[in-house]
C-alpha positions in Angstrom: 24.7 3.5 -4.8 25.1 0.0 -6.9 27.6 0.2 -9.5 25.0 -0.8 -12.5 22.7 2.2 -12.2 25.2 4.9 -13.3 22.5 7.8 -13.1 19.7 7.9 -10.6 16.6 11.0 -10.2 14.8 11.1 -7.1 11.7 12.9 -8.5 11.6 11.0 -11.1 9.0 8.4 -12.8 9.8 5.6 -14.8 7.7 4.3 -17.6 7.4 0.7 -19.3 7.3 1.1 -22.9 6.3 -2.1 -23.5 5.2 -5.5 -21.3 6.0 -9.0 -22.5 5.4 -12.9 -21.9 8.0 -14.1 -19.6 7.3 -17.1 -17.4 9.3 -18.3 -15.3 10.9 -21.8 -14.3 10.0 -25.3 -16.3 8.0 -22.8 -18.8 10.5 -20.8 -19.8 12.8 -24.6 -20.9 9.4 -25.3 -23.0 9.8 -22.5 -24.7 13.7 -22.7 -25.6 13.7 -26.4 -26.3 10.5 -25.7 -28.6 13.1 -22.0 -30.0 15.1 -25.3 -30.1 13.5 -27.7 -32.8 12.7 -30.3 -29.8 10.0 -31.4 -28.1 9.1 -30.7 -24.5 5.6 -30.0 -22.3 5.5 -28.2 -20.0 3.2 -29.2 -16.4 2.4 -25.4 -15.1 -0.4 -25.1 -12.2 -3.8 -23.1 -13.4 -6.5 -21.1 -11.9 -9.2 -18.2 -12.9 -8.4 -15.5 -15.9 -4.5 -15.7 -15.6 -4.2 -19.4 -15.8 -6.8 -18.7 -19.2 -4.6 -16.3 -20.6 -1.2 -18.1 -19.8 -2.7 -21.2 -21.5 -3.5 -19.2 -24.4 -0.7 -17.9 -24.6 1.8 -21.4 -25.0 -1.5 -22.5 -27.4 -0.1 -19.3 -29.1 3.7 -20.7 -29.2 2.5 -23.8 -30.1 4.0 -24.7 -26.5 2.6 -28.4 -25.4 1.4 -28.1 -22.0 -0.5 -29.3 -19.1 -2.1 -27.7 -17.0 -3.2 -28.3 -13.1 -6.3 -27.1 -12.0 -6.2 -25.4 -8.8 -8.5 -22.9 -6.8 -5.7 -20.7 -5.9 -5.8 -17.4 -8.3 -2.3 -15.9 -6.7 -0.3 -19.1 -7.7 -1.0 -19.6 -11.5 2.8 -18.5 -12.3 4.2 -16.3 -15.3 2.0 -13.5 -15.3 1.4 -10.1 -13.5 
């Protein structure tokens, strides 16, 4: 058993208490810089419903961003 696992119950089902927004890579860097009072612009791949949601979340946080529109729904990062 990995050292980080202190207790293992094979028959128990774990449930998440809440979900949260944590995109990866450059978007996280832009968010961190924004929180530090710096200016940054995130350039990211955008498609479909997930792309629209991610854009709205970035707008709500005041993150400057530039979506690159693509046709592949699977390529939008950050939401699952």
